[in-house]
C-alpha positions as CSV (number, residue, x, y, z in Angstrom):
1,X,-21.8,4.6,18.5
2,X,-20.7,1.1,19.1
3,X,-21.1,0.2,15.3
4,X,-18.9,3.3,14.4
5,X,-16.2,2.1,16.8
6,X,-16.3,-1.5,15.3
7,X,-16.1,0.0,11.8
8,X,-13.1,2.1,12.7
9,X,-11.4,-0.8,14.3
10,X,-12.0,-2.9,11.2
11,X,-10.5,-0.1,9.0
12,X,-7.4,0.4,11.2
13,X,-6.9,-3.5,11.1
14,X,-7.2,-3.5,7.4
15,X,-4.7,-0.6,7.0
16,X,-2.3,-2.2,9.5
17,X,-2.4,-5.5,7.8
18,X,-1.8,-3.9,4.4
19,X,1.3,-2.1,5.7
20,X,2.7,-5.2,7.3
21,X,2.1,-7.2,4.1
22,X,3.5,-4.5,1.9
23,X,6.7,-4.1,3.9
24,X,9.0,-1.2,4.0
25,X,9.6,-1.2,0.2
26,X,5.9,-0.5,-0.6
27,X,5.2,2.0,2.1
28,X,8.4,4.0,1.4
29,X,7.7,3.8,-2.4
30,X,4.3,5.3,-1.8
31,X,5.6,8.0,0.7
32,X,8.6,8.9,-1.3
33,X,6.5,9.0,-4.5
34,X,4.0,11.4,-3.0
35,X,6.8,13.6,-1.5
36,X,8.8,13.8,-4.8
37,X,5.7,14.4,-6.8
38,X,4.7,17.3,-4.4
39,X,8.1,19.0,-5.0
40,X,7.9,18.6,-8.8
41,X,10.2,15.6,-9.4
42,X,7.8,13.7,-11.5
43,X,10.2,11.3,-13.1
44,X,11.7,10.3,-9.8
45,X,8.3,10.0,-8.3
46,X,7.4,7.6,-11.1
47,X,10.2,5.4,-10.1
48,X,9.1,5.4,-6.5
49,X,5.5,4.7,-7.6
50,X,6.8,1.9,-9.6
51,X,8.3,0.2,-6.6
52,X,5.0,0.7,-4.8
53,X,3.0,-0.8,-7.8
54,X,5.4,-3.8,-8.1
55,X,5.1,-4.7,-4.4
56,X,1.2,-4.4,-4.5
57,X,1.2,-6.4,-7.7
58,X,3.1,-9.2,-5.9
59,X,0.5,-9.1,-3.1
60,X,-2.4,-9.1,-5.6
61,X,-0.9,-12.1,-7.5
62,X,-0.3,-14.0,-4.4
63,X,-3.9,-13.5,-3.2
64,X,-5.4,-14.6,-6.6
65,X,-3.3,-17.7,-6.7
66,X,-4.4,-18.5,-3.1
67,X,-8.0,-18.0,-4.0
68,X,-7.7,-20.2,-7.1
69,X,-6.1,-23.1,-5.2
């Protein structure tokens, strides 16, 4: 049971750090994209997912540059 709790704490920490690093633009882009897509607005959802992808690309690029240095 202790290992399960440690694993859950680790997962929650990873998710929390991702949300903090992603900022309001990324989180809202993902949420709004899913909401719009569920209502059938696929083109508008594409724009929202684009914001989400752009923000995550910035995070991935910064991480790779940090690892390379």
